[in-house]
C-alpha positions in Angstrom: 80.8 108.5 75.9 84.3 109.2 77.6 87.3 108.1 75.9 90.8 108.6 77.8 93.4 108.3 75.1 97.1 107.8 76.0 97.3 110.7 78.7 101.0 111.8 79.9 101.4 114.4 82.4 104.5 115.5 84.6 104.9 118.2 87.3 108.4 119.7 87.9 109.6 116.5 86.1 107.6 114.1 88.4 105.5 111.8 86.3 101.8 112.3 87.2 100.4 110.1 84.1 102.1 107.8 82.0 99.9 106.5 79.0 96.8 106.3 80.8 93.9 105.1 78.7 90.5 103.7 79.3 86.9 104.2 78.1 83.4 104.7 79.9 80.2 103.7 77.9 77.1 105.6 78.1 75.0 104.7 81.0 78.0 103.2 82.8 79.2 103.9 86.6 82.8 103.7 86.2 85.1 103.7 89.3 88.7 105.3 89.1 90.9 103.7 92.2 94.4 104.3 93.5 96.3 105.4 96.4 96.6 109.3 96.9 99.1 110.5 94.2 98.1 107.7 91.7 96.8 110.2 89.2 93.2 110.0 89.6 92.7 113.9 90.3 95.3 114.7 87.6 93.2 112.5 85.1 89.7 114.2 86.2 91.5 117.8 86.0 92.6 117.0 82.3 89.0 115.8 81.4 87.7 119.0 82.7 90.4 121.3 81.0 91.8 122.4 84.5 95.0 120.5 84.1 97.0 120.7 80.4 98.3 117.2 79.5 101.6 117.1 77.7 100.2 114.5 75.4 97.2 112.5 74.8 93.5 113.5 74.4 90.1 113.1 75.9 87.0 113.0 73.8 83.5 113.4 75.3 80.5 111.9 73.2 82.9 111.9 70.6 84.1 115.7 70.9 87.8 116.2 71.8 88.6 118.4 74.8 91.7 119.8 72.9 89.7 120.9 69.9 86.6 121.8 71.0 86.5 122.2 74.8 83.5 124.7 75.3 81.4 121.9 73.2 82.7 118.9 74.9 82.4 120.3 78.5 78.6 121.6 77.7 77.7 117.9 78.5 79.6 117.5 81.8 78.6 118.2 85.3 81.3 117.8 87.9 82.4 118.0 91.4 86.0 118.5 91.3 88.2 118.6 94.6 86.5 120.4 97.4 83.5 122.6 96.3 83.8 126.3 96.9 80.7 128.4 97.8 80.3 131.9 98.8 79.6 131.2 102.6 77.7 134.4 103.1 75.1 134.1 100.6 72.3 131.4 100.7 72.5 128.2 98.7 69.9 129.5 96.1 72.1 132.7 95.6 74.9 130.3 95.0 73.2 128.3 92.2 72.1 131.5 90.7 75.7 133.0 90.5 77.1 129.6 89.4 74.7 128.8 86.8 75.2 132.3 85.3 78.8 131.3 84.3 77.5 128.9 81.9 74.4 130.4 80.6 71.0 131.7 81.6 69.2 130.8 85.4 66.5 128.3 84.8 64.5 129.0 88.0 62.2 126.2 87.1 65.2 123.5 86.5 66.9 124.8 89.3 64.0 124.3 91.8 63.4 120.9 90.3 67.1 119.7 91.2 67.2 121.4 94.4 64.0 119.2 95.5 65.9 116.1 93.8 69.0 116.8 96.3 66.7 117.1 99.2 67.7 120.9 99.9 64.5 122.6 99.5 63.8 123.3 103.0 67.5 124.9 103.7 68.3 126.4 100.1 67.5 129.8 101.4 69.7 129.6 104.3 73.2 131.1 104.1 75.6 128.3 103.1 78.0 129.0 106.4 75.0 127.2 108.3 75.4 124.2 106.3 76.5 120.9 107.3 79.5 119.1 105.4 76.7 116.7 104.0 74.4 119.6 102.7 77.6 121.4 101.3 77.9 118.1 99.1 74.3 118.1 98.0 74.5 121.7 97.0 77.9 120.7 94.8 75.6 118.0 93.5 72.8 120.4 92.5 75.4 122.6 90.8 76.6 119.8 88.9 73.2 118.7 87.8 72.2 122.0 86.6 73.8 122.2 83.3 71.5 119.0 82.7 74.8 116.8 81.9 75.2 113.7 80.2 78.1 112.7 82.3 78.8 113.2 86.0 82.7 113.6 86.9 82.8 113.1 90.7 86.2 113.6 92.8 86.0 111.7 96.2 82.1 112.9 96.2 81.6 110.8 99.7 84.7 112.1 101.3 83.7 112.9 104.9 80.4 111.8 104.8 78.8 109.9 107.7 77.2 106.4 106.8 74.0 107.9 106.0 75.2 110.5 103.7 77.2 107.8 102.0 74.1 105.6 101.5 72.1 108.6 100.2 74.5 109.3 97.7 74.9 105.9 96.5 71.2 105.7 96.1 70.9 108.8 94.3 73.6 108.2 91.7 72.1 104.7 91.0 68.7 106.5 90.7 70.4 108.9 88.2 71.5 106.0 86.1 68.1 104.2 86.1 65.8 107.0 85.3 67.8 109.1 83.1 70.8 106.9 81.7 73.3 108.8 83.4 76.9 108.1 82.9 79.3 108.5 85.8 82.9 108.6 86.5 84.1 109.0 90.0 87.2 108.1 92.1 87.1 107.3 95.6 89.0 105.5 98.3 85.6 103.7 99.8 86.0 100.2 98.1 83.1 99.0 99.4 80.9 101.8 97.8 82.8 101.3 94.3 81.8 97.6 94.5 78.3 98.3 95.2 77.8 100.9 92.5 80.5 100.7 89.6 80.0 98.5 86.2 83.9 98.8 85.7 86.8 100.1 87.4 90.3 101.4 86.4 93.1 101.2 88.9 95.8 103.5 88.7 99.5 103.1 90.4 102.4 105.7 90.1 100.4 107.3 87.0 99.9 104.2 85.2 97.0 102.4 84.5 97.6 98.8 86.0 94.0 97.2 85.7 91.0 97.9 83.9 87.7 95.7 83.8 84.3 94.9 84.8 83.6 94.6 88.6 81.4 91.4 88.7 83.2 89.4 86.9 86.4 90.1 88.8 85.2 89.3 92.0 83.2 86.4 91.1 85.6 84.2 89.1 85.8 81.7 91.7 83.6 80.7 94.7 85.8 81.5 97.9 85.8 80.1 101.4 87.4 80.8 104.6 89.0 77.8 106.5 90.1 77.7 110.1 92.4 74.8 110.7 95.8 73.7 112.3 98.0 73.8 109.2 101.6 72.8 109.3 103.8 71.9 106.2 102.3 68.5 105.7 98.7 69.7 105.6 99.5 72.6 103.6 100.7 70.1 100.8 97.5 68.2 101.2 95.6 71.3 100.8 97.3 72.3 97.6 96.9 68.7 96.2 93.1 68.7 97.2 92.5 72.2 95.4 94.8 71.4 92.6 92.6 68.4 91.6 89.7 70.6 91.0 91.5 73.5 89.5 91.3 75.6 92.9 94.1 77.6 95.0 94.5 79.3 98.2 96.3 82.2 99.8 98.4 79.8 101.9 96.5 81.3 105.0 92.7 81.2 105.3 90.9 81.7 101.9 90.6 79.3 99.3 89.2 79.5 95.9 87.6 76.9 93.5 85.4 77.0 90.2 81.9 77.4 90.7 81.1 74.0 89.2 82.9 72.5 92.0 80.6 71.3 94.9 82.1 72.5 98.3 81.0 69.3 99.9 83.4 67.6 97.7 86.2 69.4 98.9 85.2 69.6 102.5 84.8 65.9 102.5 88.4 65.6 100.6 90.1 67.8 103.3 88.5 65.7 106.3 89.6 62.4 104.9 93.0 63.8 104.2 93.4 64.6 108.0 92.9 68.2 107.9 91.7 69.3 111.4 89.3 72.2 110.3 87.5 74.2 112.8 85.4 76.3 110.3 84.6 76.2 106.5 82.7 79.2 105.6 81.6 81.0 102.3 83.6 84.2 101.8 84.0 85.4 98.2 86.7 87.5 97.1 86.0 91.3 97.5 87.1 94.2 95.5 89.1 95.3 98.3 91.1 91.8 97.8 91.3 92.2 94.4 92.8 95.9 94.7 95.4 94.9 97.0 96.5 91.6 94.9 96.9 94.0 92.0 98.7 96.7 94.0 101.2 93.8 95.2 101.6 92.6 91.5 103.0 96.1 90.5 104.6 97.2 93.4 108.3 97.3 92.7 110.4 96.3 95.5 113.7 98.1 95.8 117.0 96.2 96.2 119.0 96.5 99.2 122.4 98.2 98.8 
């Protein structure tokens, strides 16, 4: 549905994107991760035709952005950066104006979308009276009004309270379940990404340093958290026990082993080897763990002078 092909972009000589490529299949929910300045928003800006790439291309459902921008973007709905509205007008008036930019106003469709985002009771109120969560819902309504095949969302849950974040997550998952909607979004909330996304790409310093499926990545091995008094001798014992089953540990508190290994076997081996365990509890690797591992692997440590 969406193909990002070797995007390069500089701002005043500073590289923002360096050969970024990835693809989003139809019906996928895809997360774009990275620290501030990693290139996430620049990527979305290029997809939307708001930022010009130095080289590379983007295609939406097989249509090139550079060759036929209007037709490609007709398939897209988006919330990019902070959504802007006419605060002195009502939510309904804003939708009428914004819809008129791309085509005729369809009142029936607009009413349906407003109901879907749960804004019916306040749609005739002036936008300046809206809470942050209500403004985000209005932005989502605007993004859905072209009846897009793909949604592009730039930090859509930024600033929302826990209730608003859950509402957004359930809404997006519902769109995919009911309409097969394709979604690409970036977020700093790794817990939300882990619950929603099928695949992720991680950007660092304008480069794609990782791309892959969520489920397989965080479930490669079963993980356990141990609490024990470990000295150098006991550390060797733990390493030896885990090496015997193809496992490993982080040197502090987390151990990982293949799913076909019975944890009772490991626990028994550690106790028999004299490791004084206080606790041994299941704790699988999270997306946050994966993100930090990948970030550390691709962080360049400057040499001292």
